[in-house]
C-alpha positions in Angstrom: 130.3 81.0 189.3 130.4 84.6 190.4 133.4 86.7 189.4 133.3 88.4 192.7 133.1 85.1 194.7 135.8 82.9 192.8 138.2 82.4 195.5 141.7 82.0 194.5 143.9 80.7 197.4 146.5 83.3 198.8 149.2 80.9 198.0 148.3 80.4 194.4 148.0 84.4 193.9 151.2 85.1 195.7 153.3 82.4 194.4 154.4 84.8 191.8 156.0 87.2 194.4 158.7 84.7 195.1 161.6 83.5 192.8 163.8 84.3 190.1 164.3 88.0 189.0 164.9 86.6 185.4 161.3 85.5 184.5 160.8 86.3 181.0 157.6 86.4 179.0 158.0 83.0 177.8 158.5 81.6 181.3 162.1 80.9 180.5 164.9 82.0 182.9 166.5 84.5 180.4 167.4 88.0 180.0 165.7 90.5 177.9 164.4 89.2 174.6 164.4 92.5 173.0 164.7 92.7 169.1 164.9 96.4 168.5 165.5 99.1 171.4 162.5 100.8 173.1 161.8 104.3 173.1 162.3 105.9 176.8 160.2 107.2 178.0 157.8 105.6 176.1 154.7 104.3 177.7 151.8 106.7 178.0 154.0 109.8 177.4 157.3 110.3 175.3 159.7 113.3 175.8 158.1 115.0 173.3 154.9 114.9 174.9 156.6 116.4 178.0 158.0 119.1 176.0 154.7 120.1 174.5 153.0 120.0 178.0 156.0 122.2 179.5 155.7 124.7 176.8 151.9 125.0 176.8 151.9 125.4 180.5 154.7 128.1 180.4 152.6 129.9 177.8 149.5 129.3 180.1 147.7 128.2 176.8 144.2 126.5 177.3 143.3 123.8 177.8 146.7 122.7 179.1 146.8 125.4 181.9 143.5 124.2 183.3 144.8 120.5 183.3 148.0 121.9 185.0 146.0 123.4 187.6 143.9 120.4 188.4 147.0 118.6 188.8 148.8 120.7 191.3 145.6 121.1 193.2 145.3 117.5 193.7 146.5 116.5 197.2 148.3 113.3 195.7 150.8 115.6 194.0 151.9 117.1 197.1 155.3 116.9 198.8 153.5 116.3 201.9 152.4 112.9 200.6 153.3 109.9 203.1 153.4 106.7 201.2 152.0 103.5 203.1 154.0 100.4 201.5 152.7 97.1 202.3 154.6 93.7 202.1 151.8 92.2 200.4 148.5 93.7 198.9 144.9 92.0 199.2 142.1 92.6 196.9 139.1 90.8 197.5 138.1 88.8 200.7 139.8 85.6 201.2 138.4 85.1 204.7 142.0 85.5 206.1 143.4 88.9 205.4 142.0 92.4 205.2 141.8 94.2 202.1 144.6 96.9 201.8 144.6 97.5 198.1 143.5 101.4 198.5 147.0 102.1 200.0 148.4 100.9 196.8 146.3 102.9 194.2 146.5 105.9 196.3 150.4 105.7 196.5 150.5 105.1 192.6 148.3 108.2 191.9 150.7 110.1 194.0 153.8 108.8 192.3 152.3 109.6 189.0 151.2 113.0 189.9 154.5 113.9 191.4 156.2 112.4 188.3 154.3 114.7 186.2 155.2 117.8 188.2 158.6 117.0 188.1 158.8 116.5 184.2 156.6 119.7 183.4 158.0 122.2 186.0 161.5 120.8 186.5 161.3 120.9 190.3 163.3 118.0 191.3 161.6 117.8 194.9 158.6 116.3 193.2 161.1 113.7 191.4 162.5 112.9 194.9 159.0 112.3 196.3 158.0 110.1 193.3 161.2 108.2 193.7 160.8 107.6 197.4 157.2 106.2 196.8 158.5 103.9 194.0 161.5 102.8 196.4 159.2 102.0 199.2 157.0 99.7 197.2 159.9 97.7 195.6 159.8 95.5 198.7 156.3 94.3 197.8 156.2 90.5 197.7 152.9 89.5 196.5 149.3 90.2 195.7 146.5 88.1 197.3 142.9 87.9 198.1 140.2 86.2 195.7 140.1 86.6 191.9 139.8 90.4 192.3 143.6 90.1 192.8 144.0 89.8 189.2 142.2 93.1 188.8 144.8 94.6 191.1 147.7 93.1 189.2 146.5 94.4 186.0 145.3 97.8 186.9 147.9 98.7 189.3 150.8 96.9 187.4 150.2 99.1 184.3 149.7 102.2 186.5 152.9 101.6 188.6 155.1 100.9 185.5 154.1 104.2 183.8 154.9 106.2 187.2 158.4 104.4 187.0 158.7 104.9 183.3 158.6 108.6 183.8 161.2 108.5 186.5 163.7 106.1 184.8 165.3 109.4 183.3 165.9 111.0 186.6 169.4 111.1 187.7 168.3 111.0 191.2 167.0 107.4 191.1 169.9 105.2 191.7 170.5 102.6 189.3 170.3 100.0 191.9 167.0 101.1 193.1 165.4 101.2 189.6 166.7 97.8 189.0 165.2 96.6 192.3 161.7 98.1 191.2 162.0 96.4 187.7 162.6 93.2 189.4 159.6 93.6 191.8 157.5 94.4 188.6 158.7 91.0 187.0 158.4 88.9 190.0 155.0 90.1 191.6 152.9 91.6 188.8 153.8 90.0 185.4 153.4 86.4 186.3 149.9 87.0 187.7 149.0 88.9 184.6 150.4 86.1 182.3 148.7 83.5 184.1 145.3 85.1 184.1 145.3 85.7 180.2 146.5 81.9 179.6 144.2 80.5 182.4 141.6 82.5 183.4 141.5 80.9 186.8 140.5 77.7 184.9 137.1 79.0 183.8 135.7 79.0 180.2 137.2 82.1 178.5 134.1 84.1 178.2 133.4 83.8 182.0 135.3 87.1 182.7 134.4 90.3 181.2 136.5 92.4 179.0 138.2 94.6 181.4 139.9 91.7 183.3 141.9 90.9 180.3 142.5 94.5 179.3 144.1 95.4 182.6 146.3 92.5 182.5 147.1 93.0 178.7 147.9 96.8 179.8 150.3 95.7 182.8 152.1 93.1 180.6 152.8 95.6 177.7 153.9 98.4 180.2 156.2 96.2 182.3 157.7 94.9 178.9 158.6 98.4 178.1 159.9 99.4 181.6 162.0 96.1 181.7 163.1 96.2 177.9 161.6 92.9 177.5 160.3 92.7 173.9 158.7 89.3 174.5 156.6 90.6 177.2 155.4 93.6 174.9 154.7 91.4 172.0 152.7 89.0 174.2 150.3 92.2 175.0 150.1 93.1 171.3 149.5 89.5 170.1 146.6 89.2 172.7 145.3 92.4 171.6 144.8 91.2 168.2 144.4 87.4 168.4 143.4 86.5 172.1 140.7 84.1 172.9 139.4 86.3 175.8 136.8 89.1 175.9 139.7 91.8 176.1 141.0 91.0 172.6 139.7 93.9 170.3 137.4 91.9 168.4 135.8 90.6 171.4 135.6 93.8 173.5 134.2 95.7 170.6 131.6 93.1 170.2 129.3 94.0 167.3 129.9 96.7 164.7 126.3 98.7 163.8 126.2 100.7 160.5 128.0 104.0 160.9 130.8 102.3 162.8 129.0 102.3 166.1 131.0 99.5 167.9 128.8 97.6 170.7 131.2 97.3 173.6 131.1 93.7 175.4 129.8 95.2 178.7 127.1 97.4 177.3 124.5 95.1 178.5 125.9 95.2 182.0 126.3 98.9 183.0 128.1 102.0 182.0 130.6 102.2 184.4 132.2 99.1 183.0 132.0 100.2 179.6 133.6 103.4 180.2 136.3 101.5 182.0 136.9 99.6 179.0 137.7 102.9 177.1 140.1 103.9 180.1 142.0 100.5 179.6 142.0 100.0 175.9 143.1 103.6 175.1 146.2 103.3 177.1 147.1 100.0 175.5 146.8 101.7 172.0 148.8 104.6 173.3 151.8 102.7 174.8 151.9 100.5 171.8 151.8 103.7 169.5 154.8 105.3 171.4 156.6 102.0 170.5 155.9 102.1 166.7 152.9 99.7 166.8 149.5 101.0 165.6 146.7 99.3 167.6 144.6 102.5 167.2 144.2 101.7 163.6 144.0 97.8 163.8 140.9 96.1 162.2 139.7 99.4 160.6 140.1 101.5 163.6 137.9 99.1 165.9 138.8 100.7 169.1 137.6 104.0 167.9 134.2 102.4 166.9 133.9 101.1 170.4 134.9 104.6 171.9 132.2 106.3 169.7 129.8 103.8 170.7 130.2 104.1 174.5 130.6 107.9 174.5 127.5 108.3 172.6 125.7 105.9 175.0 126.6 108.2 177.6 125.8 111.6 176.1 122.3 113.4 176.6 120.9 114.1 173.2 118.5 116.8 174.2 117.1 117.8 177.6 117.7 114.9 180.0 117.1 112.2 177.4 120.2 110.1 176.2 120.7 109.0 172.7 118.6 105.9 171.4 121.4 103.3 170.7 121.5 100.2 168.5 122.1 97.1 170.4 122.2 93.2 169.9 121.8 90.5 172.4 124.9 89.3 174.3 125.3 86.2 176.0 128.2 84.1 177.4 129.1 81.0 179.4 127.3 82.2 182.3 124.2 82.8 180.5 123.9 86.4 181.2 121.5 87.0 178.1 121.6 90.6 178.0 118.8 91.6 175.6 119.1 95.5 175.9 121.5 98.2 176.8 122.1 98.8 180.3 120.9 102.1 181.6 122.8 101.5 185.0 125.3 104.4 185.6 124.7 106.0 182.3 126.5 109.1 182.0 129.5 107.8 183.9 132.5 110.1 183.7 136.1 108.7 183.5 139.0 110.8 182.6 139.7 108.9 179.3 138.3 110.9 176.5 141.0 113.3 175.8 143.6 110.6 174.7 141.1 109.2 172.3 140.2 112.4 170.6 143.7 113.7 170.3 144.8 110.6 168.6 142.1 110.0 166.2 141.4 113.7 165.3 144.6 115.7 166.3 147.0 113.1 164.9 145.2 111.2 162.2 142.5 113.8 161.0 139.6 111.5 161.5 136.2 112.6 162.9 135.2 111.2 166.3 132.3 113.5 167.2 130.9 111.6 170.3 134.3 111.1 171.8 135.1 114.8 171.2 131.9 115.9 172.6 132.3 113.9 175.8 136.0 115.3 176.0 134.9 118.8 175.8 132.2 118.2 178.4 134.4 116.8 181.2 137.7 118.8 180.6 140.0 119.4 182.4 140.4 115.9 183.2 141.6 115.1 186.9 143.4 112.0 188.0 143.2 109.6 191.1 141.3 111.6 194.0 139.4 113.8 191.7 136.5 111.2 191.0 135.9 110.0 194.3 137.6 107.9 197.2 136.7 104.4 195.9 138.7 102.3 193.4 136.7 103.3 190.4 138.2 106.7 190.6 141.6 105.2 190.6 141.1 102.8 187.6 142.9 105.2 185.2 145.8 107.6 185.8 143.9 110.4 184.2 145.0 114.1 183.6 144.5 113.5 179.9 143.6 117.3 179.3 147.1 118.1 180.3 149.2 115.2 179.1 147.3 114.3 175.7 145.9 117.6 174.2 147.5 118.6 170.9 147.1 121.7 168.8 144.2 121.2 166.3 145.3 119.3 163.1 145.3 121.7 160.1 143.1 119.9 158.0 141.4 116.4 157.9 142.2 113.3 156.1 139.9 112.0 153.2 137.2 109.9 154.3 138.6 106.3 154.9 137.7 102.8 155.9 134.7 102.3 153.7 133.0 99.0 153.9 129.9 97.5 152.3 127.5 94.9 153.3 125.8 93.7 150.2 122.5 91.7 149.7 120.2 91.4 147.0 119.0 94.7 146.1 120.5 96.5 148.9 124.2 97.8 149.9 124.9 99.3 153.5 127.8 101.3 153.4 129.8 102.7 156.5 132.8 104.9 156.7 135.2 107.0 158.8 134.6 110.8 158.5 137.3 113.6 158.5 138.0 116.6 160.8 136.3 119.7 159.9 133.8 117.9 157.3 130.0 119.3 157.3 128.7 116.6 155.1 129.4 113.5 152.8 128.7 112.4 149.5 128.2 108.9 148.2 129.2 108.0 144.7 128.5 104.8 142.8 130.0 103.1 139.7 129.5 99.9 137.8 133.1 100.0 136.6 136.2 99.7 139.0 137.8 103.2 139.4 134.8 105.1 138.1 133.7 107.2 136.6 131.1 107.7 139.6 127.7 109.2 139.6 126.7 110.8 143.1 123.7 108.9 144.6 123.6 110.8 147.9 124.7 114.1 149.4 124.3 116.0 152.6 125.1 113.0 154.9 126.1 114.5 158.4 125.4 111.7 161.0 125.5 108.9 161.2 128.1 108.0 158.6 126.4 105.2 156.8 124.1 105.0 153.8 121.8 102.2 152.5 121.6 102.1 148.5 118.3 100.3 148.1 116.7 99.1 144.8 119.6 97.8 143.2 119.6 95.1 140.1 121.8 91.9 140.7 125.2 93.0 139.8 128.4 94.4 141.0 129.0 98.2 142.2 131.9 100.2 143.1 131.4 103.0 145.8 133.5 105.8 147.1 132.8 108.7 149.5 134.1 112.3 149.6 133.5 115.0 152.1 132.7 118.6 152.2 135.0 120.9 154.1 135.7 124.4 154.5 138.4 124.2 151.8 135.9 122.3 149.3 135.4 118.6 148.4 137.8 116.2 149.6 139.6 113.4 147.6 137.6 110.2 147.4 137.8 107.4 150.0 139.2 104.0 149.2 136.9 102.1 146.7 134.8 99.3 148.0 133.2 96.5 145.9 129.7 95.4 146.5 128.2 92.3 144.8 124.3 92.0 144.9 124.0 89.0 143.0 124.1 85.5 144.2 127.6 84.1 143.2 129.1 80.7 143.3 132.3 81.2 145.7 133.5 77.6 146.0 132.6 74.4 144.1 134.6 71.2 145.2 133.2 68.2 143.4 136.1 66.2 144.8 136.4 64.3 141.4 140.3 64.8 141.2 141.0 61.1 142.2 144.8 61.6 143.1 147.1 64.3 144.7 146.4 66.4 147.8 144.5 69.2 146.2 140.5 69.4 145.4 140.1 71.8 142.6 137.7 74.5 142.7 135.4 74.6 139.8 133.9 78.1 140.9 136.9 79.6 139.1 137.7 81.6 142.5 141.0 79.7 143.3 139.6 78.2 146.6 141.1 74.9 146.1 140.8 72.2 149.3 143.7 70.7 150.7 143.4 67.0 151.8 145.3 66.8 155.3 146.3 63.5 157.1 143.6 60.7 156.8 141.7 62.4 153.9 141.6 60.2 150.9 139.8 59.8 147.6 136.7 57.6 147.1 133.8 57.0 145.1 131.2 59.5 145.6 127.4 60.0 145.1 128.3 61.7 141.8 131.9 60.9 140.5 134.3 61.0 143.2 134.3 62.0 147.0 136.7 63.0 149.7 136.9 60.0 152.5 137.6 61.4 156.1 138.7 58.6 158.6 137.2 60.1 161.8 140.5 60.4 163.6 142.6 63.0 161.8 141.5 63.5 158.3 139.8 66.8 157.1 139.9 69.2 154.2 141.3 72.7 154.5 140.1 75.6 152.6 142.0 79.0 152.1 142.1 81.8 154.5 139.5 84.4 154.4 137.3 82.5 152.0 134.1 84.4 153.4 135.7 87.5 154.9 133.5 89.7 152.7 130.4 87.8 152.7 127.1 88.5 154.3 124.1 86.4 152.9 125.2 83.0 152.2 124.7 79.4 151.2 126.8 76.3 152.1 125.7 72.9 150.8 127.2 69.5 150.4 126.3 65.7 150.1 127.7 63.8 153.2 127.8 60.0 154.2 128.3 59.6 157.7 129.7 56.1 158.7 129.4 56.2 162.3 127.6 58.9 164.7 129.5 60.9 167.4 128.4 64.1 169.1 129.8 67.3 167.7 131.4 65.8 164.7 131.7 68.7 162.0 130.5 68.9 158.6 132.5 72.0 158.3 134.0 74.3 160.7 135.3 77.9 159.5 136.9 80.0 162.1 140.2 81.4 164.0 139.7 79.3 167.3 137.2 78.5 169.7 135.8 82.1 170.1 135.3 82.8 166.6 133.6 80.2 164.2 130.5 79.1 162.1 130.2 75.2 162.1 127.6 72.6 161.0 127.7 69.5 163.2 125.9 66.4 162.2 124.7 65.9 165.9 125.3 68.2 168.8 125.0 67.5 172.5 121.1 67.5 172.4 121.2 65.0 169.5 120.3 66.9 166.7 122.1 68.4 163.7 122.8 72.1 164.1 124.6 75.0 162.7 126.0 77.6 164.8 127.9 81.0 164.5 129.6 82.9 167.2 132.2 85.8 168.0 132.3 85.1 171.7 132.8 81.5 172.2 130.3 78.4 172.2 128.1 79.8 174.7 127.4 83.0 172.6 126.6 81.1 169.6 123.5 81.7 167.4 121.9 78.3 166.3 119.8 76.7 163.8 118.7 73.5 165.2 117.2 70.4 163.4 114.7 68.1 165.1 117.0 65.0 164.5 120.6 64.2 163.9 121.9 63.4 160.5 121.2 59.7 159.7 124.0 57.4 159.3 125.0 54.9 156.4 123.2 56.8 153.4 123.8 59.9 151.5 122.4 63.1 152.7 122.2 66.6 151.4 122.7 69.4 154.0 122.6 73.2 153.4 122.6 76.3 155.3 121.4 79.7 154.3 121.5 83.1 155.6 119.2 85.9 154.3 119.3 89.1 156.3 118.6 87.9 159.8 116.8 84.5 158.9 119.0 81.5 159.0 117.6 78.2 157.4 118.9 74.5 157.7 117.8 72.1 155.0 118.3 68.5 155.0 117.5 66.4 151.6 115.8 69.8 150.4 113.6 70.4 153.2 113.9 73.1 155.7 114.3 71.4 159.1 115.3 74.4 161.3 114.9 78.3 161.2 116.2 81.1 163.3 114.8 84.6 162.3 117.3 86.4 164.7 120.6 85.7 163.3 122.5 89.2 163.8 125.9 87.6 163.0 127.2 86.9 159.3 130.3 85.4 158.0 132.3 88.8 157.5 131.8 89.3 161.2 134.2 86.8 161.9 137.0 88.5 160.2 139.4 86.7 157.9 139.2 82.9 159.3 142.3 81.2 158.8 141.1 77.7 160.0 138.5 76.8 157.5 137.8 73.0 157.5 135.8 70.3 156.3 135.4 67.3 158.9 137.3 69.1 161.7 136.2 71.2 164.6 137.9 74.3 166.2 137.9 72.5 169.5 140.6 70.0 169.9 138.5 67.6 171.8 135.8 67.0 169.2 135.8 64.0 166.9 136.6 64.3 163.4 133.8 63.4 160.8 133.8 59.8 159.8 132.6 59.4 156.3 132.4 60.8 152.9 131.7 64.4 151.6 130.9 65.4 147.9 129.7 68.4 146.0 130.8 70.9 148.7 129.5 74.5 147.4 129.6 78.0 148.9 127.7 81.0 147.6 127.5 84.7 148.1 123.9 85.2 148.7 121.0 82.8 150.1 119.5 80.3 147.7 115.8 79.9 147.7 114.1 76.8 148.9 113.4 76.0 145.3 117.1 76.4 144.4 118.3 74.3 147.4 115.9 71.5 146.2 117.2 71.7 142.9 120.7 70.9 144.4 119.4 67.7 145.6 
């Protein structure tokens, strides 16, 4: 089903525009559920930001003065602007109403531009103009059209809330008028935003691209601050971290390449939409930061990884040639099957880069070379009206050179975020660089804490190093940077294990109680849940699963640092049913790795995904597991080669497995006999000798287990 032609009835979309003013983020008729006061103004800009802007403009300092000049030259930032409020807004043809959403985004651009002019110049005429626009639109009753109404509610919701947040401190905005605007944002925008994130128009969650989620998250967060509703704000923060859709950061930054180039979810679609993703996720991070929540740094600066990938993708390396970029295939429920980086709209410009650079470089002291280069290339950033007349030019508020620029940080931080991907004989390192560094040094030890031996110097770009030719063992790494003031302190230490290592061994010989002891010594005991009981096994005892609610739960994060692996077990299947799991480790239906005894095509299958079942990478057998007998099953991953074994024989291979357990993050739902999907059946039978190894066992070693 096309996103552009998924028709939503006007009534369904506009229902949100009528009813109680007291709709909270939980859907209850309740007042603000805040736990702690919000900072005001506290969305994209704080009062400290405005003080900085005013001072720099008064000093005619560069680049702020250039940013100011582009603002005051924009025709939206004019006292002659005449707003055109509407009773209802329509985006996307519904066959009945004409689309009129450009009137809204133009007036938002004017309200925001005039609000900036007032806060920086002190001229209250611009404050009065901004307030007049906001008051005129307070009578808005609904948003309709087709599914594109969800985009309107998201993009214009967060932008509108930002303009109002700036003006809330203006004494000339009557309290009753401000309250009326808040009420409109609660009644018209928020319910559509909330409904989209929880329902996605009744589509499978990966149907919609990342930007659909992102704009609605941004709107919920912004309205939460504007209306002092902590539950709304927290809803957006939680979705950013743990949401099921493609806008959650782990799905939006789909795949992490060495050197922390984070492939954006829409990179195979076109570059206009990838840059829009940066223009939406950046404001989410900034709005949260101004309320004391660090989404910028979440998951080892995952947003920065996405920004650096998108920036580098759209920069010229030399002459007229763009950089060559790493890329892995992306697929979703619509079978888009994007096998290569899209060159459509490559070089796309959006005013979103100053925000990225000034946080990571000038606040935090990190290096963001590609984002910084893009920001320099396009400054001063303009706003709505500076990037064409169409909606894409108004998808972001802009003016980042003026509003986000900061004095350069005095010195950079030490290298940070060092991680290691370990395989037999090889360790691949990646780290975050530091401002002002000219090069980096990699140091290694066989003892935690050192002493370290330098194994590589002079690394400048990309910030990754592959240490080859290593014997099986455990290694410890740190990185330092060379700067004008000398060598920095060391980064965090990271451990890399290149040996095959038994991580979990549940023999299920316990016979009583709810705990299955882990004989590996790693403390990964299993917990018998619901209808899981003890029984006689193939060797000693076993766990019996009843097929209705019984399963075994393993500790969270059990494979969070594992690349190559082996999982093996003996199973006795009583009754065949599609999608019954031997095991399923994940965080829900978007992130998991699982082995099913029989899938929908009637064969045993292993699958791993970070973007829903349709995007899974599979290893299929040629038949289902048999019932009524003990069967040994095993799955191995060695670099990109995945192999499925039954009774010691390889029954399926996939040489293009680019995912690995560590890419799922710290999974919290690690189950034997139960699926991430609530509708799938539980395993009905026995499980014995369940083992997890760091590293891939050989075919001979698998055969030995049988």
